[in-house]
C-alpha positions in Angstrom: 99.0 89.9 132.0 97.6 88.2 129.0 97.1 91.5 127.3 100.8 92.3 127.9 101.9 89.1 126.4 102.9 87.5 129.6 102.2 83.8 130.6 99.8 83.3 133.4 100.3 80.4 135.9 97.3 78.6 137.1 97.9 77.2 140.7 95.6 74.2 139.9 98.4 72.9 137.6 100.8 71.9 140.4 100.7 69.0 142.8 100.2 71.0 146.0 97.3 71.5 148.3 94.5 69.4 149.6 93.1 66.8 147.2 95.9 67.2 144.6 97.8 64.1 145.4 97.0 60.6 144.3 97.2 57.8 147.0 100.7 56.9 147.8 102.2 60.1 146.3 104.2 62.8 148.1 104.6 66.5 147.3 107.8 67.2 145.4 109.5 70.0 143.5 109.1 73.8 143.9 105.8 75.4 144.6 105.1 78.3 142.2 103.3 81.3 143.7 100.5 82.5 141.5 99.6 85.5 143.7 99.7 88.9 142.0 102.0 91.9 142.9 102.9 95.1 141.2 106.3 95.6 139.6 107.9 98.9 138.4 110.3 99.0 135.5 112.6 102.1 135.2 114.7 102.8 132.1 118.4 103.3 132.9 119.4 107.0 132.6 115.7 108.1 132.3 112.9 109.0 134.5 110.4 107.0 132.5 108.7 104.3 134.6 106.2 101.6 133.9 104.2 99.7 136.6 101.9 96.8 136.1 100.8 93.6 137.9 102.5 90.2 137.5 102.4 86.9 139.4 105.1 86.3 141.9 106.3 83.3 139.8 106.6 85.5 136.6 110.1 85.0 135.2 112.5 87.7 134.0 112.8 86.0 130.6 109.0 86.2 130.2 108.9 89.9 130.9 111.8 90.5 128.5 110.1 88.6 125.7 106.8 90.5 126.3 108.6 93.9 126.3 110.7 92.9 123.2 107.5 92.0 121.3 105.7 95.2 122.3 108.7 97.5 121.5 110.1 95.6 118.5 113.5 95.0 120.0 115.6 91.9 120.7 115.1 90.4 124.1 118.8 89.5 124.2 119.6 93.2 124.2 117.6 93.8 127.4 119.3 93.8 130.8 117.3 93.7 134.1 119.2 95.2 137.1 118.2 95.1 140.7 119.6 96.9 143.7 121.3 94.8 146.4 122.4 97.0 149.2 124.8 99.6 147.8 125.3 97.8 144.5 123.3 96.4 141.7 123.3 93.0 140.0 122.0 91.6 136.8 118.9 89.4 137.0 119.0 86.2 135.1 116.2 85.1 132.8 115.1 82.1 135.0 114.7 84.3 138.1 111.4 85.7 139.4 111.2 89.3 138.3 111.9 91.7 141.1 109.5 94.4 142.3 111.8 97.3 141.3 113.9 96.8 138.1 116.2 99.0 136.1 116.3 98.2 132.4 119.1 98.7 130.0 118.7 98.3 126.2 115.8 100.6 125.5 115.3 104.4 125.6 111.5 104.4 125.9 108.6 102.2 126.7 107.2 103.3 123.3 108.4 101.4 120.2 111.2 103.2 118.5 111.4 103.6 114.7 114.1 101.6 112.9 116.8 103.7 111.3 117.6 102.5 107.7 121.0 103.0 106.2 119.7 105.1 103.3 116.8 107.6 102.9 113.3 106.8 102.0 112.6 107.7 98.4 109.2 109.1 97.3 108.6 109.1 93.6 106.0 111.8 92.7 105.2 115.1 94.4 101.4 115.0 93.7 98.8 114.5 96.4 100.0 111.1 97.5 103.7 111.9 97.4 103.3 115.2 99.3 101.2 113.4 101.9 103.9 110.8 102.4 106.6 113.4 102.8 104.4 115.4 105.2 103.8 112.3 107.4 107.5 111.5 107.5 108.4 115.2 108.3 105.7 115.5 111.0 106.9 112.3 112.7 110.4 113.8 113.0 112.0 111.7 110.3 113.7 114.0 107.8 115.6 111.2 106.1 113.6 111.2 102.8 114.0 112.5 99.3 111.2 113.1 96.7 111.5 113.2 92.9 109.2 114.8 90.5 109.2 115.6 86.8 107.4 119.0 87.2 108.9 122.2 88.4 106.5 122.5 91.3 104.3 120.4 93.6 100.9 119.2 92.6 101.4 116.2 90.4 100.1 115.2 86.9 96.4 115.3 87.8 96.3 119.0 88.8 99.3 120.4 86.8 98.8 118.6 83.5 95.5 116.8 83.2 93.2 119.4 84.8 92.1 122.3 82.5 92.3 125.9 83.6 88.7 125.9 84.7 88.7 122.6 86.6 87.2 122.6 90.1 87.5 120.2 93.0 84.4 118.0 92.9 84.6 116.9 96.5 84.7 119.4 99.3 88.1 120.9 100.2 87.6 119.4 103.7 87.9 115.9 102.4 90.7 116.7 100.0 93.2 119.0 101.7 96.6 117.4 101.9 97.0 118.0 105.6 93.9 115.9 106.4 94.2 114.1 109.8 94.5 115.0 113.4 98.2 113.9 113.4 98.9 116.4 110.7 97.7 119.5 112.6 100.5 121.9 113.5 100.9 125.6 114.2 99.5 127.6 111.3 98.0 124.5 109.7 94.7 123.2 111.2 91.2 122.8 110.1 90.7 124.4 106.6 89.4 128.0 106.8 86.7 129.5 104.5 89.5 131.3 102.6 90.2 128.0 100.8 86.6 127.7 99.6 84.5 124.6 99.5 85.1 123.7 95.8 88.2 125.6 94.8 89.4 125.9 91.2 92.7 124.6 89.8 94.8 127.6 90.8 93.6 127.4 94.4 94.2 123.7 94.6 97.8 124.1 93.4 98.3 127.0 95.9 97.2 124.7 98.7 99.8 122.1 97.6 102.5 124.8 97.7 101.3 126.0 101.1 101.6 122.6 102.6 105.1 122.0 101.1 106.3 125.2 102.6 104.7 124.8 106.0 105.9 121.3 106.5 109.4 122.0 105.3 109.3 119.7 102.3 110.9 121.8 99.6 114.5 121.1 100.6 113.7 117.4 100.2 112.2 117.6 96.7 114.1 117.3 93.5 112.1 118.9 90.7 112.6 118.5 87.0 114.0 115.0 87.2 112.9 111.5 86.2 113.7 108.3 88.0 114.7 106.3 85.0 115.8 103.0 86.6 115.9 101.1 89.9 118.5 98.5 90.7 118.2 96.3 93.8 121.6 95.9 95.6 121.6 92.7 97.6 119.2 89.8 97.8 115.5 90.4 97.5 114.9 89.2 101.1 118.1 90.6 102.6 117.4 93.0 105.4 120.5 95.0 104.4 119.5 95.4 100.7 119.0 98.8 99.2 118.0 100.3 95.9 120.0 102.4 93.5 117.9 105.0 91.7 119.1 106.3 88.4 117.9 109.9 88.3 118.0 111.9 85.1 117.7 115.7 84.9 115.0 117.0 82.6 116.5 120.5 82.3 120.2 119.7 82.0 120.5 117.3 79.0 122.7 114.3 79.7 123.1 114.9 83.5 122.2 112.0 85.7 123.2 110.6 89.1 122.8 107.6 91.3 120.8 107.9 94.6 120.7 105.0 97.1 117.6 104.5 99.2 116.3 101.8 101.6 112.5 102.2 101.1 110.6 103.4 98.0 107.1 104.8 97.8 106.0 105.2 94.2 102.9 107.3 93.2 102.8 107.2 89.4 99.3 108.8 89.1 96.2 106.8 88.5 96.4 106.5 84.7 97.9 109.1 82.5 97.4 108.1 78.9 94.2 108.8 77.0 92.3 105.8 75.6 92.7 106.5 71.9 89.8 105.5 69.7 89.5 106.8 66.2 86.0 106.8 64.7 85.2 106.6 61.0 84.6 110.0 59.4 86.5 112.1 61.9 88.3 113.7 59.0 84.9 114.9 57.7 83.6 116.2 61.0 84.9 119.7 60.3 85.0 120.6 64.0 87.3 120.3 67.0 88.0 116.8 68.3 89.9 116.4 71.5 90.1 114.4 74.7 89.1 117.0 77.3 92.5 116.7 79.1 94.6 119.7 80.1 93.5 122.6 77.9 92.9 120.9 74.6 89.2 122.0 74.8 88.7 125.0 72.4 87.1 127.3 75.0 86.8 130.2 72.5 84.6 128.0 70.3 82.2 126.8 73.0 79.9 129.8 73.5 76.7 129.4 71.5 77.7 126.0 70.1 76.7 122.4 70.7 79.3 120.0 72.1 79.2 116.2 72.5 81.2 114.3 75.1 81.8 110.5 74.8 82.0 108.9 78.2 80.4 109.2 81.6 83.2 109.2 84.2 84.3 112.0 86.4 86.4 113.7 83.7 83.4 113.6 81.3 81.2 115.2 84.0 83.9 117.9 84.6 84.1 118.6 80.9 80.3 119.0 80.7 80.4 121.6 83.5 83.3 123.5 81.8 81.5 123.6 78.5 78.3 124.9 80.1 80.2 127.5 82.1 81.8 128.7 78.8 78.3 129.2 77.3 77.7 126.1 75.2 74.1 126.0 74.1 73.8 122.3 74.5 76.0 119.4 75.6 75.3 115.8 74.7 76.8 113.1 77.0 77.0 110.0 75.0 77.5 106.9 77.1 77.0 103.1 76.6 75.1 103.1 80.0 74.6 105.7 82.7 76.8 105.5 85.8 75.6 106.8 89.1 76.6 110.4 89.8 76.4 112.1 93.1 74.9 115.4 94.0 76.8 117.6 96.5 74.7 116.9 99.6 75.3 113.1 99.8 79.0 113.8 99.2 79.2 116.3 102.1 77.1 114.0 104.3 79.4 111.0 103.8 82.5 113.1 104.5 81.3 114.4 107.8 80.0 111.0 109.1 82.3 109.5 111.7 81.3 106.0 110.7 80.6 104.8 107.2 77.3 105.9 105.7 75.1 102.9 104.6 74.7 102.6 100.8 70.9 102.5 101.2 71.0 106.0 102.8 73.4 107.3 100.1 70.9 106.3 97.4 68.0 107.8 99.3 70.0 111.1 99.4 70.4 110.8 95.6 66.6 110.6 95.0 65.6 114.3 95.2 68.2 115.3 92.6 67.5 112.4 90.3 63.7 113.1 90.4 64.4 116.8 89.6 66.5 115.9 86.6 64.0 113.3 85.3 66.4 110.5 85.8 65.4 106.9 86.6 65.4 106.1 90.3 69.0 105.6 91.5 67.9 102.2 92.8 67.2 101.0 89.2 70.8 101.7 87.9 72.8 98.7 86.6 75.5 99.2 89.2 73.1 98.9 92.2 72.6 95.5 93.8 70.1 95.7 96.6 68.0 93.3 98.8 64.3 93.2 98.1 63.5 95.5 101.0 66.3 97.9 100.0 67.7 97.6 103.5 71.1 96.7 102.2 72.8 97.7 99.0 76.1 97.2 97.2 77.2 99.6 94.4 79.6 98.2 91.8 80.6 100.3 88.8 83.8 100.8 86.7 84.2 104.5 87.6 83.9 106.7 90.7 81.0 109.0 91.2 81.1 112.2 89.1 80.1 114.7 91.8 78.3 118.0 91.4 74.9 119.7 91.2 75.3 121.6 88.0 75.0 118.5 85.7 71.6 117.7 87.2 70.5 121.3 86.9 71.7 121.5 83.3 69.6 118.4 82.5 66.5 119.9 84.2 67.0 123.2 82.2 67.6 121.4 78.8 71.3 122.3 78.5 72.7 118.8 79.0 71.2 115.6 77.5 72.3 112.1 78.3 72.2 109.8 75.4 72.6 106.0 76.1 74.2 104.9 72.9 77.6 104.6 71.2 79.2 106.5 68.4 79.3 104.6 65.0 80.7 107.3 62.7 81.0 111.0 62.0 80.0 113.3 59.2 80.2 117.1 59.0 78.9 118.4 62.4 77.0 115.2 62.9 77.4 112.1 65.0 75.8 108.9 63.8 75.0 106.6 66.7 74.8 102.8 66.7 71.0 102.9 67.3 70.5 104.9 64.0 69.9 108.2 65.9 71.8 111.3 64.7 73.1 114.2 66.8 73.3 117.2 64.5 74.8 120.6 64.8 77.7 119.4 66.9 80.8 121.6 66.6 83.1 120.1 69.3 83.7 116.4 70.1 85.5 115.4 73.3 86.4 111.7 73.7 86.6 111.3 77.5 86.8 107.5 77.1 88.9 106.8 80.1 92.6 106.6 80.8 95.2 103.8 80.5 98.2 102.9 82.6 101.8 103.3 81.4 103.8 100.1 81.1 106.9 102.2 81.8 106.0 101.9 85.5 106.1 98.1 85.4 109.4 98.3 83.5 110.9 100.7 86.1 110.3 98.2 88.8 111.1 95.2 86.6 108.0 93.6 87.9 105.6 91.0 86.6 102.9 91.6 89.2 101.7 93.5 92.2 101.4 91.5 95.4 99.1 93.6 97.6 100.6 97.1 97.4 104.1 95.7 96.8 106.0 95.7 93.5 106.7 92.0 92.8 106.1 91.3 96.5 108.9 93.5 97.8 107.5 95.1 100.9 110.0 98.0 100.7 108.8 99.0 97.3 105.3 100.3 97.9 103.1 101.6 95.0 99.7 103.3 95.2 97.4 104.7 92.6 93.8 106.0 92.7 92.3 102.5 92.4 89.8 102.2 89.6 86.0 101.7 90.0 83.7 101.4 93.0 82.6 98.4 95.1 81.0 99.4 98.4 78.0 98.8 100.6 79.0 101.5 103.1 80.8 104.8 102.3 83.5 106.5 104.3 84.6 108.9 101.5 84.1 109.8 97.9 87.6 111.3 97.8 91.0 109.7 97.6 92.5 112.0 100.2 91.3 110.2 103.3 92.5 106.8 102.2 96.0 108.1 101.4 96.7 109.1 105.0 95.7 105.6 106.3 97.7 103.9 103.5 100.9 105.8 104.2 100.7 105.5 108.0 100.1 101.8 107.8 103.0 101.1 105.6 105.3 103.5 107.4 104.5 101.6 110.6 105.9 98.4 109.0 109.0 100.3 107.7 109.6 101.8 111.1 109.2 98.4 112.7 110.5 95.8 110.3 110.3 93.0 112.9 106.6 93.4 112.8 106.7 92.8 109.0 109.0 89.8 109.3 106.6 88.2 111.8 103.7 88.7 109.4 105.8 87.3 106.5 106.6 84.2 108.6 102.8 83.8 109.2 102.2 83.7 105.5 101.3 87.4 104.9 102.5 87.6 101.2 100.7 84.3 100.4 97.4 85.8 101.7 97.6 89.0 99.6 95.9 89.3 96.2 98.1 89.5 93.1 97.7 91.6 90.0 99.7 90.6 86.9 99.7 92.7 83.8 96.8 92.1 81.5 97.9 92.9 77.9 94.5 92.0 76.4 92.9 94.8 78.4 95.9 97.0 78.1 96.4 97.1 81.9 99.9 97.1 83.4 100.4 95.3 86.7 100.3 98.4 88.8 96.8 99.4 87.7 94.5 97.8 90.3 90.8 98.2 91.1 89.2 99.3 94.3 88.2 95.8 95.3 91.9 94.7 95.1 93.0 97.7 97.1 90.4 97.1 99.8 91.3 93.4 100.1 95.0 94.2 100.5 94.3 96.8 103.2 92.0 94.4 105.1 94.5 91.6 105.1 97.3 93.8 106.2 95.4 95.2 109.2 94.0 91.8 110.1 97.5 90.3 110.4 98.9 93.4 112.0 96.2 95.4 113.9 98.9 97.9 114.9 99.1 99.1 111.3 95.7 100.6 111.6 96.1 101.9 115.2 97.4 105.2 114.1 94.1 105.9 112.3 91.9 105.2 115.3 91.2 108.9 115.8 90.0 109.5 112.2 86.2 109.2 112.9 86.1 111.9 115.5 88.5 114.1 113.5 86.6 114.0 110.3 83.3 114.9 111.9 84.6 117.8 114.0 86.8 119.1 111.2 84.0 119.0 108.7 81.6 120.9 110.8 84.2 123.5 111.5 85.3 123.9 107.9 82.0 123.4 106.1 79.1 123.7 108.6 75.8 122.6 107.3 74.1 126.0 107.0 77.1 127.6 105.3 77.4 124.6 103.0 73.7 124.9 102.0 74.1 128.6 101.5 77.0 128.3 99.1 75.5 125.3 97.2 72.1 127.1 96.8 73.8 130.3 95.7 75.8 128.6 93.0 72.7 126.8 91.9 70.8 130.1 91.5 73.8 131.8 89.9 74.0 129.2 87.2 70.3 129.8 86.3 70.7 133.5 86.3 73.7 133.3 83.9 71.8 130.9 81.6 68.9 133.2 81.4 71.2 136.0 80.1 72.3 133.5 77.5 68.8 132.9 76.3 67.7 129.9 78.4 63.9 129.9 78.7 63.6 127.1 81.3 61.5 128.0 84.4 63.3 128.6 87.7 64.3 125.3 89.5 64.5 125.5 93.3 67.4 123.7 95.1 66.0 120.3 96.0 67.6 120.0 99.4 66.6 121.8 102.6 68.0 121.7 106.1 64.9 119.8 107.3 65.5 117.1 104.7 69.1 116.8 105.8 68.1 116.6 109.4 66.0 113.6 108.5 69.1 111.9 107.0 70.9 112.5 110.2 68.1 110.8 112.1 68.3 107.8 109.8 72.1 107.6 110.1 71.8 107.8 113.9 69.3 105.0 114.0 71.5 102.8 111.7 74.6 103.3 114.0 72.7 103.5 117.3 74.1 106.8 118.4 73.0 110.4 117.9 74.8 112.4 115.2 74.0 116.1 115.3 73.6 118.1 112.0 75.4 121.0 113.8 78.5 119.0 114.7 77.9 118.7 118.4 79.9 115.9 120.0 79.5 116.6 123.8 76.9 113.8 124.1 79.0 111.2 122.3 80.4 108.1 124.0 83.9 109.0 122.8 85.4 105.6 123.8 82.9 104.0 121.4 84.6 105.7 118.5 88.2 106.2 119.8 89.7 103.2 121.6 91.9 104.3 124.5 95.6 103.8 124.0 96.6 100.7 126.0 99.7 100.8 128.2 101.8 97.7 128.6 100.2 95.6 131.2 97.0 97.6 131.5 93.6 95.9 131.4 92.4 95.5 127.8 89.1 97.0 126.5 87.6 93.5 126.5 88.3 92.9 130.3 84.6 93.6 131.2 83.3 91.3 128.5 82.3 87.9 130.1 82.6 86.0 126.8 86.0 87.5 126.0 87.2 86.6 129.5 86.1 83.0 129.0 88.1 82.9 125.8 91.1 84.3 127.6 90.8 81.7 130.3 90.7 79.0 127.6 93.9 80.4 126.1 95.6 80.2 129.5 94.5 76.6 130.1 95.6 75.5 126.6 98.5 77.7 125.6 100.1 78.9 128.8 100.5 75.5 130.3 102.7 74.6 127.3 105.0 77.5 128.0 105.2 76.8 131.7 105.8 73.1 131.0 109.0 74.2 129.2 110.1 76.5 132.0 109.8 74.4 135.1 112.8 72.5 136.3 113.0 68.8 135.8 112.7 68.0 139.5 109.4 70.0 139.6 106.1 68.6 138.5 102.9 70.1 137.1 99.7 68.3 138.0 98.5 66.0 135.1 100.8 68.0 132.9 100.9 65.4 130.1 97.1 65.0 130.2 96.5 68.8 129.9 98.9 69.2 127.0 97.4 66.2 125.2 93.9 67.4 125.7 94.8 70.9 124.5 96.1 69.4 121.3 93.0 67.4 120.8 
């Protein structure tokens, strides 16, 4: 009953029975029966039934309130009907609930999604926008519209920013846009080998189009348009407010229209503007200078030449791989300080793990590749904060891991050189560094110095700050970017894809059940959330947030509303089973090793004289990582993806029906806490329900002591 939200009556509270009366007192009032019996609720006009135990004294009003809370409806809309001979009558709230009840006012014992007056708007048809549309479509909600500036799906990152040679750094299994057990449908399941493990740009864009077609999204997407302004119609806190979007055509000059919507998801891309820094002497450099975005790299001039890249983020690592594949003789990576980068094996391992991989194990998996490349131990990097015994570690850096094996191999073979320094000035084909060192013979300079946000996003929403994931604290204007940086002690993913699914489903839950949000708001939800105002000194608009901010927002949200995260409860089992179906260990190692050897063979034809370097990871080594992971989490994880031996309930909580025993019912400590709640809180409720002529034993004393 407690789990169902019903109020339990303790028979010790009333003045009946031996030893309950004080001298000179007589029994008076009604005796409340605390014995348990099963009741069955049946929905009017439906065969759906629900049975659960209540006490005989349980009131109709209490059951109504509990149902209303669970189903997010108004208790006043519920009617309880009971049969009396050949007719039925309406039960009143103060009556004891009957054994057999017909309910009017609901259509299911599952919470029904709220229907907003206007459609949900999704701004951006990149990864996040597509995922949002897919989740809505898969749930049966077709009342949404998506806007994008491009003429196809894929978003800025893959259509514009990626060069023609760009490859997915994480495995396709962690990135594919239909990630999640809830997204599986006919013809779209676990990724097949046809997609590859690390597909190139054209294949990634093909997969976006594939998803848009198979989930029926294209009729809902307006391409070649720009949402130029958003006006709120109604008060900021009015439930009936909506938003009027001014949408401009990018192909028909001067054409625009107004589109009303009730909820907005905005995905403006992480950051889309290059950080522009001009160095003295660039006009004397006499070579190509670019930013490594889109196709501004002069591929035809790379073969046989030396290239320098400023920066050490994921885009810098990607540009290094591109340059080496196009035959550059040598690549310098000039960076103020080296960030941690991840080989492929740790990335694969983290993505197949059903529970987060400890940071200490991640660094241990880095060690073979770092040793091969002659790097410092990963434990010694500036971003690593570990205990003396290295049992626990936290990794904090300003960029995500650049992921790949080729950069380590290129260093081992002398084709890539990391230079910890900064550029001071340029002369012809020469970079003069702050330390006084010179890099000579450089024909191409790529300034991968990071990206900046666009203040147009802040202006579009007329906002001064983000409050959690909400533009100016408006819970129906949700905004998400790929949060900057890294701050983690345990790792669930190196990819943004997995987090997108959880983000969208959590916020959609609130939009489907606004009463849940209003309850959170009343409890101080918005005041608990972090805020992020624009920082003009650092050139950071309000919408540009870091990973720590995003994590805090998500934790607060799910703490105050556990149901927000309930839809993601099956993710651990799904990610493990899917990964070992899509990228099984032996196949993964086969492809990774083959690409490793293929690079070396190609470099030899280009004149590389470095000796052969064997791939540093073996199956036996990875099996050892599985054993350490199993020890850390106290359950056996198989390197072959076997799950028959798992205690499935330990990873996937069973769905609780209304009135069923909770998962903690067998926990003595939890039961003691539940009993304390009954003694302290439920007496208050019953004290307000009993008639004036009735009396609860030492009622005043109990209430007073519970307050104290």
